[in-house]
Residue, then its C-alpha position, 0 to 999 in steps of 0.5 A: m485389302e489394298q496391297s503395296r510392296a515394302g522392304l523388311n528391315s532386320d539384323n542378322n539375328r532375326i530374319p533376312r531382308l526381303a520384299v514383302t506385301q504390306l496390307t491396308t484394310v478398308s478401314g484404313f489400317t496399314f499392317p506392318p511388313l512383318y504381317s506378310y512374312p509367314p514366320f511372323f505367325t509361328k512362335q520362333p524357338n530362339e528366345q531372342t527372336w521370340a522376344h522380338q516377335s512377341s514385342q512386334w505382335t504387342a505393337l500390332i495389337l495395340a495399334y490395331c485396337r487403337h485404330h478401331r477403338t477396340f477395348r476387349l478381345d476374346l481369347s478363342d480360336e474364332t479370334c485367331q481367324t479374324e483379320l488381326f491375327k490371320n493374313k489370308s493372302i499368305n494363308r497364315y494365322l497365329y495359333l491360340a496358344t501363341l496368342r496366349l503367350v503374347v497376351e501373357k507378356m502384355v499383361a505383365a507389361g501393363t498393356a493388357e488385363y485378363d477379363p474376366p480375371v483368371s482363376s487357378k483352375a481355368l484358362p483366360t477367356g479374354f483380355l482388355v487392351y490398354w492402347k491407352r494406359p489408365e494414367e493416359w485416360a486420366t490425363v485426357i479426361y481431366d484436361w477436358i474437364k478443365a478446358s470445359g470449365q467443369t471442375n467442382s462439378i458432379m456428374t454420373f459416369y454415363e454423363l461423363t462418357e455418353g451424355g451431352d454434345l461436348v462429350h461426343t467429340t472427346e476421345f473418351y466418348q463411350l469409354p467402357e466402364p472398367f477403363l473409366r474406373r481405372a482412370l478415375d482411380v488415378l485421379v482420386k489418388s492424385g486428389k483430382a476427383q472423388v467417386f460417389k456410389g450411385v443410388g437407383e438407376d443414376g449409377d456412380g458419380v464423380k466430382f472433379a477438383 
């Protein structure tokens, strides 16, 4: 990671202003200044501070996953040792228990969904990351359908997200099926699409109005 110096803005109820190291990964993602502040990795006992801290973690997770087109993360100790949750330069990482609390807030806010769905007897083992909400994916997909003149056409889910040279240039290229289905659900409810159950190896299909 490349390093640069940056100041940390805060108010009196949070953390003092100081110089911290801002990190940029080899993939070009720049972590926020808070990522280089050790207390950021420890759950703060004050509720107001924790609310701010968890919102900053949410923003970081969404930004990082958007940059890397990551759609799902495991809830595991191994995940907490990846660069998203561990800053090796200050030897700090987010504990799994704290990550679970952050994800719980994300699920409540609609920016994440447990995957697989949680049961009453087991802890969640992973979560889908909605760095674009289903409504946003629906807009992206339908705008492309209109722009490419494919309204009233029928295509399989695979053709929509994997097939054809035009699809390779879209933002929804290789969009995982759970995200695609949620986006199509939005379009179905608004009368802009109709989903068909597939037969054999063809898979499910969709017609756009």
